[in-house]
Every structure is written in structure tokens, then in C-alpha cells.
N, C-alpha and C positions, 0 to 999 in steps of 0.2 A: 359673226364680223363677216365684212365682205372676204371672199378668196383673193388674195392678192400675187400678180404676177410674178414678183420677186420671189416668191418662197414655192413655188412648184419645183419637183425636182427636175433635175436635168442628167438623170440617172442614164439614157440612153447616150448621151453625148459621153459622158463619162466611161462608159464601158469601152467605149471605142480608143481612147485615148490610152497611150502606153508611155514607159520609160525604155529610152536605149539605155539606160545604164543600170536597170535591175533584172534580177533572173523574172521569167514568167512562169507562175505557175500554170499547169494544166487545167483549161476550164471545160466542162461538159457542155456540148451545145452552146457554145457563145452565144449564138443569135437567137437562142430562145428565150433565155429568161423574163419574166414580165416584172413589174414592180408588187404584182399581188403574191407572186410567187417568191419573189425576194422578202416579202415581210412576213409570210408564212411558211414557214419549211423549206427555210433556204438551207440550201448542203454547203459542206466544208468550201467546194468550189466557189461557190455563189459569194461566201462570206469574205473569202482571197480576193474574188474580184471587185467587191464593193470597196475593200482596203486599199487595193491599188487605185480605185477609182478615187476615192477619197485625197489620196495626195496629189493625185493628178488636178483633182478640182481646185485644190491652193493656187493654181498658178494661172487659173483662168483671170484674164484682165489685172492682174498684179501690177502691172507697169503703169497703170491709171492713178494706183495709189503712190506709188515711187515720183512718176512725174508730179503730179498735181502738188503734194505737199514740199517736195522739193523748189517747185516754180514760187508756190507761195510763199515759201521762207527764203526766196531770193539766193538760194545756193547756186542755181543755173536757169538759165532761159530758154525756151525752145524758140530759136530765130528761124526755123525752116519755111515758116510763112504758108504751112498748109491751110492752117485755120487761125483766122483773128483771135479766138478767144483765149489762145495762149499766152499772147501778149497783152491782152486786152482785159478780158473778163479775170483772168487767174491772178494777175498783176494789179487789178482794181484801178486801171485806167479809170482817172477822170470820177472816183468813186463809183467806178461800174461794180454791181454785186455777179454772185454767182447765180445762176440759173438754177433753179429747183426742179427744172424738166429737162436739164440738157446733159450730154452724156459726161461732163466733166463730173459732174454729181453724181448721176446714176449708174454709170458703169463700176465703179469700184463697191458700191455699195450693193447693188444687185448681186456682183459676184460672190461677194463675201458671204452672202446671206444665201447663196444657191450651195455654197460648202459647208454651210450649218446645218440645211436641209437635208443634204447628201449623208452627212454625218449621222442625224436621226435614221436615215433607211437603215444604216448600217447597224446603228444600236438597237432598233427595232429587230431587224434580222437576228441579230443574235440572241435576243430575248425571247424569239419564237422560233429558233435554228431547230432542225433534225439532225444536227451535226453531233450530237451527244457531245457537248463540249462540257470539259471540267470548269469548277467555277474558277480557276486561275485562266485557264484560256478564254473565256467569256468575261473577265475582268480585264483581263490584256487588250482585246478588241474594244470593249468600252473605254478605258481609260485614253488607249489612242485616240479613239474619236472626239470624246470632249476635248482633250487638249486641243485639237483642230479646230473644236468650235472657239474655243477659248480664244485661240491666237486669231481667228477670223472676227469674232465679236471687238477684240482690242483695235484691230484694223477699223471698223466700224465706228468705234468711239473717239478715235484719236481724230477722224476728221469731223464728226457728228459735236463732240466737244460738248457743251450746254445742252444740245437737243436731246441727249439722251439715246437709249439704244431699247431696240427690243431683245431682251435676254435670249440665249438657246430656249428654254423652257418657254418661253412666250410664241416661237414660234414652232415647235414640235406639232402642233395642228394646223396646217396652213387655212383651213377651214374656219378657224376660231384664234386670231393672233391674238395675245396680249397686249398689255399697255406699255408705253416706252417708262424706262426709269427717269426720274428726276433729276436728270443734269451728269456730270461728265463723273463725279467722284461714286455715285453710285453703280454709275455703267462701270467704271473700274473695280470697284467691289464686287460686281457681279461675276467679271472676268475673273477675278482673284477667287473666289469661292468656287468657282468651275474649274480652276485649274488644280486646288487643293483636292477637290472632289476625284478629279483626274487621276490626280498622284496618288491620293489612296488606292485607288482601282490599279495603277500600273504597279504599286508596291505589292500587290497582292495578284501578280499577273504572270507568276512564274518563271521560269528562266528564260523562254523564248518566244516570239510570235509566231502565231500559224503562216503569217504570209510574210513574203518580202517588203522590205522598203528599197527607194533607190539610194543611189552612191551618195545623195545628198544629206543621209542620215547614216554615214559610215561610222561605226564607233557607237552609235545611239541608237542602234535596230534591234535593241532586246528592251524589254519592257524597264529593266532596271535603268539601261542608257537611255531611251525616249522619257524616262522620267525624272532625268538629268536635262534634258531640253526642256520639259515641263517648268521644273524648277528655274530656268535660267528666264523663261517668262514670268513665272513667278516674281522672280528679282526686278526684272523691267516695270512690271504692273505695280509691284509695292515702291520703287523710287518713286513711279508718276504719284501713288497717292499719299507721297511722304511719308512714309513708313519706314523709315531708315534703318530700323531693326529687323524688321520682316524682310527687307531688301536684301540685310548682310547674310540672313538665315537661308535665305532661298538661293544666295550667290553661292553660298559654302555647299549647298547641297547639289549644285550643278556641275557641269564639267569644267568651270572654272580654274584656270592654273597659273598662277603668276610667273612661273617659269616655265610655259606652254606654248604653243603655236599661237600666235593672236587670231590666226584664221581658223582654227579648231572651232566647229561649231556646225548648225544645222542650215541645210541649203536648199532652195528651188534649183532642180536640174533641167537638162534641156537636152534634144537630141536633133539628129537631122532624117531620124525614120521616119516612115511612112505616116506611124501614128502617135509622131511627137510632136514638139513645136520648137523653136528657137528661141533665144533669149532674146526678148523685146526690148532690152536694156541696152543692150550691144550697140555702139554708135561705129557707123562705118567712118573710118579716117577721112575728114575733109569732104564728109558729104553729109552726116546727119548732124545740122547744126545746133547741137544742144552747148550751149557756150557759159562756160564758167562766170558766174558774180565777179565783176574787179576787184571786189570787196575782200573774196576769199582770197585771192593770189596776192592784194597788196598788205593784208594782214597777218599774212604766214612769215613764221620767223626764217630768219636764214640759215641755210640748210637741212631745212625740214624734206625729208627724203616723201611724204605723202604727197606734196604736191606734183613732183615728177611722177609718183606712182599712179597717180588717180587722173591726171589732165594732161593735154597735150598741147601745145602752140598749133594753131592752125598754120597751113601752108600758103603762104602768099603768092606763090605762084600757082595755086589751084582755087583758091578762093580769094577774093578781093575784102582785104582788110581795113578796117574792122568790119566784122559783119554788123551791120544795122538792120535794124526793123522796127517800125512804130515807136522811135525813139530810145530803144534799146540797142545795146552793142555788146561786141565782144569779140574777143581776139585767140581765146581758148577755147579746145573742146574738151568736154567731159569723157575721158576714157576709161572709165572704170571696170571696163572687162576687155578682154584681149580676142573675142570672136563671139560668135552667136550660140555658141554651146556651151560657154562659162557658167559656172551656178552664179547664183545670186544669193545672198547671206539673208537668212533669216534672224539669225542672231548668233553672235561670233564670240570668243575668248575676249577679244579685244572690248567690245560694250562690257562685258561682266568685270573685267579688271576696273574700268572706269566706274561701273554702277558700286561696286565695292567703294573705291576712292569716295566719291561723293558722299555715301552713305555713312562713311566713317568722320564726314566731317562734323565736328561739334562734340565726338567722343573720344576720338583717338585719331588726333590730327597726324602723327608721327607715321599712323598705319596708311592715311589717305596719301601722304606724300610719298611713300615707298610706292605706291599702286602707279602714281602719278608718273614717279619716276621709271617703272617699266614701260610704260607707253613712251616718255619722252626719250628712253634710250634706243627703244627700237624705231622710232623716228629720226636718228641721227642727232638730237637734241642733246645739250647738256643738263645734268640733274637740275631738279626746279630748286630756285634761289630768291623765289618771292616771299611773300609775308606768310605767317604759319596762322594768322586770324582766319577766322571761318569764312567771312567775306573774300578774302584773297584766294583763299583755297577754292569758294567755289567758281571765282572766275577763271582760274587755272582749269579747273576740271571740265567746264564749259568749252573753254578754247580748246582743250585735247580732243572732245568729243567732235566739236566741230571739224577737226580737220581728220581724227581715226575715223568716224562715222560717215564722212561726206557722201552725200547721194543716197543714204540708206534710209533715208526716212526719220532723220531725227532733229535736225536744228529747229524748224518751227516750231516743234513740239517744244524741245530744251528752252526756247526762248519764249513760250508762251507759259510754262508751268512755272517758270523763274521772272513772271511779271517783267518780262525784259522785250516785248514785241515791240517796242519803241526804238531798239537797235536794229531791226531788220530794216535795210537802205529802202530809199524811194527814189528812185532815177528820173522822174518826171513830175512835172507840177501837178499836184491833184490826186495823184495816186495813193490809195489806201492799203494797208496792211489786213486780209480775213484773219479772223481769229477763229472760224469755224465754217464748215461747209453746210447749206441748208437741208433739209430734209426734205426727199425729193418729194415731190409732189403728190405722187399716188399714195404715199403714206398719210396724208393728211388728213 
């Protein structure tokens, strides 16, 4: 098969990236490593360099994933007016389709597969290293790399939906790419299997990694701790698959804590150092005009503290209100982050508690309500007093996910997987709601 541009390693870019929040290992001759030397005869310093680079690779173009799924799901709009595709193509203006060769389609797709490919560079380097690794040490490296691959594949699958994905194994050899899976369920099953494989390796990975992770994995930075992150992702994937028992089992093996900090979890980290990058999802107050969809504000319960915590009314003395563009308007800014160095969540305890709530519906509705009440109480709301039937409880869980996980890439997926995309607002006549992104033209 033809070699594809999306699967070339971006190794040397990654070697230059760093984290202000993590300790840096001493690397011999940092300007000298080649792909060939790393793939055959890598030293321990080389492996550490690759492991650092892989975490860095996860951040590349991650904003295009969160922006696009949030806008398609009408959580917020981009009314900056920099590119008409944000208010036209993404929102399906007059039936507009998504361009299979445009950056809204290709940027996130390409970046995720670059991370997957760089994970293969690390795995191959470990398997052919001169570092005299023990089996536990090698398992820790490989379990870490495969967990990152699985997370990256999940992000691709969530946007591609029924188009399917090329699995990690299908892109191991960039000169001979494998076929796409048949649809979303097959893609999710492949991700779940890869997470399980990685979990087994992390479980046999010894007491400590031979490399440092950024502060985004504080508390999860050992093989056992990282396996809890792996199991958290597995809970998410099993929920998407409709495997409630699998979701509960994985959540119980993760860092989920009904009495713990809701923000505990795994994060992308950012910094202002010369070799770091800033949080691209931070919005400068009254300047970056990512505006909250009016329905999110209108549908919120009185007293819900999440509204003020995640959004801020725009200042009419600074910005002409309401902000209007192409027939869309808003007067409240998305303010999920206080600065351009704030971390961005990958998965948090709050999501895991809500996964537990949903997964218990139908088998233990009382446990589902207990989990719901953890979230409602934290948001300053009274305990749940609605119906105890499965349908009423699912409505409540989705309502809490809408406000707890706002802007974190879930709403569009939640409504799609529960066959509720008809609930996504259409603010202009002729607008359509996309259910998936097209496969990039270069993949066809």
C-alpha cells in the first residue's frame, strides 16, 4: 500500500518539546539521535527521551478535537470571525457538509495518528534496546505507550464514527497500512482490546517507571497508577459500547472515588518555557469570542454553581452585545480555564462517577441515584427527587454530564450514542447536525 503522510513519525519535533512541570532526565548527545539508532540499540536515555516526547505528542492539535466536537454539539460557538467554516461548515449552515480535505477534518485526525506512530517508535525501541531492561521495565514502557495509542484511537473513532478507523496495529508499518474497521462498534472494540492489553503489561510493570511524567499525571505516575488511568479510559469505552458491566468493572479499578476530589485525574499540561506550549483552549476575557450556546444557560437549574464556574457574561463596555455572526449570537464567554498554563482534563473523577451512575441504571438504580447525588451536591443542587425508572434516571445522568463535562468533548457523543441528536439545537433555518466527520480524502 502507498505510504501515507499522516503516519510519518514526527520524532524530531517531539524531541524538542518539553514540559515545564516535569523533571528532565539527562540525555547524552540530545542533538544526535536518529530514527535508526532509536529503533535498534536505543539506550535508556533514548527511551526516556521517547517517553517524554510521547506525552508531549498527545497535546499536538488537541484543541481541534475539543473545538470541533463542542461546536458540532452546540455547546458553544466560535464567533471570532477568523474563518467562516466555524459558523458555516461545522454548524451545517444550509446543509453544508464537512470538507474531507479541510483542516477541521484533517488536523485532529493527523495529529492523533502521529502520536500513535510515535508510540510505535517507543515500543520498537524498547523491544530492540541495548538498555538491558528487565521484563517488568519493558512492560511498563510498552503498557504506557499502548495506553496512549488507545486514547488517541478513541479520539479518532469518536469523530469518524461509522467510517471506522485504522487500528494501532494497522499503522505499525507506515509503508503497508492495514484496512479500516467496519464501523464505530468495531473501532471501540479494538480500543477496548488495546487498553486491556496495555493494562496487563502495566500490571506486570514493576513498582516504578524508568521515566518521569508531567504533573498532569500526579498520583498516576507509576505503572500501577497509570493502570488506573488506563482503566478509567476503559470505563469510558465500555460505556460507549453499551457494556455496563464492563464499564462498572473498569471504573472500580480506576481512580474513581465517590468521596474524592471531582477534579482528580489525568491532564494535558502546559507552560510558558521556550520548549513548551500554552493552553490553546484558554480564552482571553472579552477577547476570544467562544460564546456559550444560549440553551445551555436557559436549561440550567437555579443555583447550579457549574454555570458561573465555567462561563462568564461578556462585558458590554468592551464587546458589543450580543455578539452576532452569520445568524448566530451569544453574550456569555466560555471560561473553562483561568490562564494559558491551566491543565486540560483527559479524564476526571467527576466523569467516572457519572459513568458509574449510568452503568448502574437497570441493575441498581439506588446506586445510580447515590452517584447522581454526589454530583448534584457538589454543584450546589438539592438531591435528586425525580422518577426512579430507567428512562428518568438516564435523562438525569445526561443532564448532569451536560453541565459537569461542559466543553470537555462529551455532549455531542452522548446525544449521538443515546439516539438523541434531534435534541441538538438548530439556530438557523436549513442548518443540519453532523453525526460524524468525513474520512480525510488522502485516506480514501
